[in-house]
Every structure is written in C-alpha cells, then in structure tokens.
N, C-alpha and C positions, 0 to 999 in steps of 0.2 A: 732588810732592816737589821741594824746592829745595836742601836741604842734606843731605849725608851725613857723619856723624861716624864715624870709624874708631878703634877701639882699635888699638894698635900691636903689642905682643907677643902672638903667638898668632893674630893676625888679618892684618895686612899682612906680618909676618915670622913665621916659625916661632918657637914659644916659645923664648926665649933661655935656654940652659942656664946662663948666668951668673947669672940670677935664682935658679935652684935652688941654685947654689953660695952665693949670698948668704944665701938662706933657711936653708940648712944651717949656715952659719957663724954666723948670728944665733942659732939655736937652741943650737948648741954653746957659744957665748959666754955665753948666758943660763944654761945648765946649770952652767957653771963659776963664773959670778959669784954665783949664788944656790944653790950646791950644798948649803949647810948648811940651807937652807929647804925643800929638795925631798926628800920621803920616798922616793919611788919614781921614779927617773930613767927607767926603761924605760916605765913607764906614762905619764910626762910626755911623752916622745918620741912615744908612740903617740897621745896626746891631741892633740898638735900636728900629727900626720900624718906623722911621720918613722918609717919602719920599715926596719931593716937598712941604715941610711945613705942611704935614698932618700925623697924627699917623694912621698907618694901622691896621685894625682889626686882632686879633689873635697874635699880637706881644707883646714884653716885655712891652712897654710903654702903650699898650692898656689894657691889662688884667693881667699883671704880678704883683705879690706882691712887696712891697717896697724893701724887701731884695733881690729879683731877679733883680730889677732895679739897686740897689746899687752894686751888684756883677758884673753886666754888665759894670757899670761905672769903677769899679776897674780893670776889664779885659782890657778895652779900654785904661785907663790911665797908666796901668802897675804899679799901686801902690794902697795902701789902701786909698780910698777917702770916707770911710764909714761915718765918723763923719761929714764931709762937706755935703755930700749928704743928710743925715738924717736931719741935721739942716736946710739946704736950703729948703728941701721938707716941713718940718713942718712950716716954715715961710710962704711959698706960700699957704699952706692949711689954716693957720690961717687968712690969708688976702683974702681968696676966697670969691667971691660974688656968691652964689649958684643960679642955675636955676632949680627950682622945678616944673617940668611939669608932672602931674600924667598920668600914662598909663590909657587910657579910661576904665572906669568900675571898677577901683581898689577901689574907695571909697565904692561902693556898695558891692564889694566882701569882703572887710575887715569887714564891718558891718555884712554881712551874716555869715561869719565864727565866729565872736564874738558872735552873737546871737545863733549860733549852739553850743556854749559852748567850742570852742577851745581856748586855751591860745596861745598868739602870741608874737613873739619877732622880733627885728631887729638885724641883725649881719652885720655890715658894715665896710668898710675900711675908711669911713669918720671919721672926728674928732667929739668929743663931741659937740663942737660948731656947726658944720655942721648939726648934727642930731637935735640939739635943734632948729635951724632955720627951718629945715624941719617940725618938729612937731608943731612949732608955726604957720607956714604957712598953714598946712593941718588940724590942730586941731585934729590930730589922737592920741594924747597922751593917751587918755582913752582906746585905742584899744590894746596897747602893754604893756605886763607885764614885759618884760625885754628888755633893749636896750644895745647892746654891740657895742661900737665904738672903734676906733684904735688911740691911742695916741703915741707919740714918744717912741721908744724902747719897745713897747708892742708886745706881740705875735700877729701874723696875720693869717688869713686864708691862707693855709689849715691846719695849726697846730690845732689839735683838742683841745688844751688847750684854744683856743680862746672862747670856749663854757663853760669854767669853771664858769662864772657868772650865767649861767643857772643852771648847775648841782649842784653847791654849794648852791644855794638859794632855789631850788625847788626839791621836791622828784619826779623825773621823770626818767624813764628808756630811754636810747638812742633809743631803738627800737620803742618808742612811739612818736618820734620826726620826723617831716618832715622839710627838708631844701629846699628853693626855691631860685634860683639865676640864673644869666645870664653869669657866667664865669665857666671855668673848675675848678678854685680854689674853688668856692662855692660847686660844686659837690664833689670835692676831700675832702673838709672839712667833708661832710656827710659820705664819705667812711672812712676817718681816725677816725671819732668819732663813727662809726658804727651806724649811724642813720637809722631809719626804712624806710625812703623814701627820694629819691633825685630827685628833679624836676628841669629841666633846661628850661629856657624861652629864646625866641628869640628877646626880646625887647632891648637888650643891646649890648655889644661889643663882646660877645662870638660867635664863629662859630659853627654851628650844628655839624660839623665833630669832634669838640673837646669834645663833650658830650658823649663819649663812656661809661662812668661809670654812667650815669643818668638812673634812672628807667623810667622816662618819659621825653620827649622833647615836649614842647607845645609852642604855639604862644605867649601867655601872661600868667601872673600869675593868671588871672581870671579863667583859666582852672582848678586850684587846687580844686575848689568847686566840679566839676564833678568827678575828680579823687577820692576825699575823699568820695563821695556819692556812688561810685561803690561798 
C-alpha cells in the first residue's frame, strides 16, 4: 500500500455534533417550507431518521449522502425540491461552527504513517471551508498530500469519481490505496473505486452491521498502523 485516504468526521475526529445540528435544522426548515405538502409530519421525521429531536444512527440523516437526503425530501413532499434542499444545505454548511475533537492517538498515528513513507489524503463530505478550519486547528496540513472536499453539486461518496483529484494528480494504482472511514458510504467508495483495502472504524455514526463490505472493522483509525504492518 502506498496511499491512505481518511474520512474526516467520525474517523480522524469524533463525529462533529455541529453536523447533527445542521441536519436537524435542515429537516425542520424542510418541514416548515413544505408543510402544506406533508400529510404526516411525525412519520416524515421518522422516515428521515429524526426521533424525539435526535438523529438516529444508521438513518438517512445520520450517514446518507446529500443526494439521498434530497431524494427523501422529494419523496415526502411529492415534488422536486432538489434546488431548495441543495441551496439550504450549502447555506447551513457555510455558516457551520465546527467542533474538531481529535480521536485520541490520531496525531501520533498520522505522524507515524507519514514517517513510514505513506502518502495520505482526506476525502470528506465537508466543504473546503470546513476542511481549512480543521487543518488550521490541527496543524495537520503538512501530513496530507491531497484534500478532497464536497462543494455544491459536486460528486459525493460513494461515487468513485470523487477520487479523481487523487488519480488525476498522482500516478497511483487503485489497488495501492487504502480508505478508512466511519460510514458504509466510505466503504462503498472503496468498493466502487476498486481500492486495495477498506477499513471501517467505530468512532463515528456508522453501525458495525453496515460494514459488510469492509476488509477490516476496527475500534479507531489508529489500528491502521497494525493492519499495514502485518
């Protein structure tokens, strides 16, 4: 293996509660905007994964890609709400105040992998602004050779084209790349892109039962060192 691609939220840092706040706000705004088109709000909240004001693990709002959320909104409203949902989501993301709490040991793990000669990247559903805030806070910018963020209307995980910035910029074969993430979408990205190794971690929103396509399921991303040393 030559490259290691890390998801950010739920993998390098503990899942940022500000994302949950954004998700809840987006759902509430949707319910208000299209209230006359929604017959049963309680059922709609449950369908999206919001119960008693909390986003439930393994649901659309917890770990689904934006296009999955948008499709669910369209289904509930009985009309195409794509443009509204994408614009509102981007506005909420742009105004997010991130909570960057590192998973214990990750600073040392990243330095170890860097010193062992691995090239590393971030592949995240966060915006460019959010990643820049993360790198400024952690001072990790020297550790990552490529950073792939998600802007409005861009391809998202698990679409393998999300990795084009890596493969277009560097001469690396997919089988020499590891992906490490906390959701089924992260692992499916590895499957779709035919990456050499797919490692699921349990520090985020994904449930262990969802990681049927992972090569390894580990407690934290720190375990990647032992996996690669085997």
